[in-house]
Structure formats: structure tokens, C-alpha cells
C-alpha positions in Angstrom: -4.8 22.3 -14.7 -4.1 19.0 -12.9 -5.1 15.5 -13.7 -8.6 14.4 -12.6 -10.0 10.9 -12.4 -12.4 9.6 -15.1 -14.5 6.5 -15.0 -15.5 4.5 -18.1 -19.2 4.4 -18.9 -19.3 0.8 -20.2 -22.9 1.3 -21.5 -21.6 3.9 -23.9 -18.2 2.3 -24.6 -17.0 -0.5 -26.8 -13.8 -2.6 -27.1 -13.8 -4.6 -30.3 -11.5 -6.6 -32.7 -11.5 -8.1 -36.1 -9.3 -10.8 -37.7 -9.1 -12.3 -41.2 -11.2 -15.5 -41.4 -10.5 -18.2 -44.0 -8.5 -15.7 -46.0 -11.7 -14.2 -47.4 -13.6 -12.4 -44.7 -13.3 -11.0 -41.2 -14.5 -12.4 -37.9 -15.4 -9.7 -35.4 -15.9 -9.6 -31.7 -15.7 -7.6 -28.6 -15.0 -7.8 -24.9 -18.1 -7.1 -22.9 -16.4 -6.6 -19.5 -13.6 -4.1 -19.2 -12.6 -1.1 -17.2 -9.9 1.5 -17.0 -8.2 3.8 -14.6 -7.9 7.2 -16.4 -6.3 10.2 -14.8 -6.2 13.0 -17.2 -6.2 16.7 -17.8 -8.1 17.0 -21.1 -6.1 20.2 -21.8 -2.9 18.2 -21.7 -3.5 14.5 -22.4 0.2 13.8 -22.8 0.5 13.7 -19.0 -2.3 11.1 -18.6 -2.3 7.9 -16.7 -4.2 5.1 -18.5 -4.5 1.5 -17.3 -7.1 -0.8 -19.0 -8.2 -4.2 -17.6 -10.2 -6.6 -19.7 -11.9 -9.8 -18.5 -10.7 -12.2 -21.1 -13.7 -14.5 -20.5 -16.0 -11.8 -21.6 -15.0 -12.3 -25.3 -18.1 -12.2 -27.5 -18.2 -13.1 -31.2 -21.9 -13.9 -31.1 -21.0 -17.6 -31.5 -20.9 -19.7 -28.2 -18.7 -22.5 -29.6 -16.1 -20.0 -31.0 -16.2 -17.9 -27.8 -15.6 -21.1 -25.7 -12.7 -22.0 -28.0 -11.2 -18.5 -27.6 -11.5 -18.9 -23.8 -9.6 -22.3 -24.0 -5.9 -23.0 -23.8 -5.7 -22.7 -27.6 -6.2 -19.0 -27.3 -6.7 -16.8 -24.2 -6.4 -19.6 -21.6 -8.7 -17.7 -19.3 -8.3 -20.3 -16.5 -4.6 -19.3 -16.2 -4.7 -15.8 -17.6 -8.1 -14.2 -16.7 -7.1 -10.6 -17.5 -5.8 -8.7 -20.5 -4.1 -5.4 -19.5 -2.8 -2.3 -21.2 -0.7 0.2 -19.3 0.2 3.5 -21.1 3.9 4.4 -20.9 4.0 7.3 -23.3 1.5 9.7 -24.9 2.5 12.0 -27.8 0.3 14.6 -29.4 0.3 14.3 -33.2 -2.2 17.0 -34.0 -5.0 19.0 -32.3 -7.0 16.0 -31.0 -4.9 13.1 -32.2 -2.4 11.2 -30.0 -0.1 8.2 -30.2 -0.6 6.2 -26.9 2.1 3.7 -26.4 2.0 1.1 -23.6 2.5 -2.4 -22.5 -0.2 -4.8 -23.6 -0.3 -8.2 -21.8 -2.2 -11.1 -23.2 -1.8 -14.6 -21.9 1.1 -13.6 -19.7 3.1 -12.1 -22.6 3.8 -8.4 -22.6 4.7 -6.3 -25.7 4.7 -2.6 -26.5 1.8 -1.4 -28.6 1.0 2.0 -29.9 -2.7 3.0 -30.4 -3.9 5.9 -32.6 -6.3 7.8 -30.3 -8.6 10.7 -31.0 -9.9 12.9 -28.2 -13.5 13.4 -29.4 -14.1 16.3 -26.9 -16.1 16.8 -23.8 -19.6 17.7 -22.9 -22.0 18.0 -20.0 -24.4 15.0 -19.6 -27.9 16.6 -19.4 -29.2 13.7 -17.3 -26.5 13.7 -14.6 -24.8 17.0 -15.0 -21.4 15.2 -15.1 -18.6 16.2 -17.4 -18.1 13.5 -20.0 -15.2 13.0 -22.4 -15.0 10.8 -25.5 -12.0 8.9 -27.0 -11.8 6.6 -30.0 -9.1 4.8 -31.7 -7.4 1.6 -32.5 -4.2 -0.4 -33.3 -3.0 -3.6 -34.9 -1.2 -6.4 -33.3 0.3 -9.7 -34.4 -1.4 -12.5 -32.4 1.7 -14.6 -32.7 3.6 -12.0 -30.7 1.3 -12.9 -27.7 1.6 -16.7 -28.0 -1.8 -17.0 -29.8 -0.6 -19.4 -32.5 -3.4 -21.9 -32.9 -4.5 -22.2 -36.5 -5.8 -24.6 -39.1 -5.1 -25.0 -42.8 -7.8 -24.1 -45.3 -8.4 -26.6 -48.2 -8.2 -23.8 -50.8 -4.8 -22.6 -49.3 -3.9 -20.4 -46.5 -5.1 -20.5 -42.9 -8.3 -20.3 -41.0 -7.3 -17.3 -38.8 -5.1 -14.4 -39.9 -2.2 -13.2 -37.7 -3.1 -9.5 -37.7 -5.7 -8.4 -35.1 -7.3 -5.0 -35.5 -8.4 -3.5 -32.2 -10.8 -0.6 -32.0 -12.4 1.2 -29.2 -14.9 3.9 -28.4 -14.7 5.2 -24.8 -17.0 7.5 -23.0 -15.6 8.6 -19.6 -17.3 10.5 -16.8 -15.3 13.0 -14.7 -15.4 12.0 -11.1 -16.2 14.6 -8.5 
């Protein structure tokens, strides 16, 4: 087979993250506005093209003040760096439906290689539209310092307000384009 184009169904997809907060809990959030160019043959995903674009200003932690701080120059600096991108450079099959997807992640103008653990959840036919639909899930961990996200504050009991390790997770539903 050959690669076909798939479009992300953002209603049934999610791009989230979590980070240690005050050394004792986790703060969680998501990006509400993202899209991807996916060209794939689901029978041979190692030959896929994947390019993800995230609107950095769409960060949502369910707290307006925190979201505004994340959009500021202390973090994403959305005025100067409105987009976060990921471009796959290598896809290796680990087992039946499990892949290592390596690519270039760019946050705040800094690009570093990142490998995500991705599971191909399978494909189905949407009973409403008749479209072929595929599902993917996975995640990775990054050091926020590697991307210039270094703002922090000391906590009175020791440690820092925000941990360095960011866990990124995603659930993607993609529709095969005709």
C-alpha cells in the first residue's frame, strides 16, 4: 500500500501534559488548539510522515492566571513563539502495535530530538460518516530546561515550585481523507 493522508479529529483527540508542582503533587494541562499532517500506511507505519503544530496560546490548565503566566515571556513567550512543533524524523516498530517515534520538538525557538512511545490503537469505520478512522496514543518525557523554560521559584519547605520533567501524553483520532 501507499501512504494516505489523515486529518486529526480534534473533538476526539487530546494533547496533555503534567509536571510536578511544589514537590508534592502534579499540575496538569492541555493544548486546546493543535493539528497534524499525517501521511501514513497503517500497514507500515514506519514510513509515515508526521508533523504536529500546536498553538502555544491555547494552553489550558483550568486556571486563567496560570495560563496567562505560561503564555508570558517566563515560559512559552507566545508573542514571539506562537507555535510549538514536532516533526518526525524516524519511526521504529517495537512490537505489533507499538512504535518509537523520534522527531524534532521545537518549543520557544529551541529544537531538540524527542522520542515518543506510540501505540497504534487500530482502525474502524465511523458509522456516522462512513470514513475510515485510526487511533493513536502515547507519550514522552522532556526536560523543560532543555527548551529554555527555566522560570521557577523556591518552596519554603525545600525544593522548587515546578519540576523539570514534563510528561506529555496524547490520544489522537485521525480520519482518512478521500
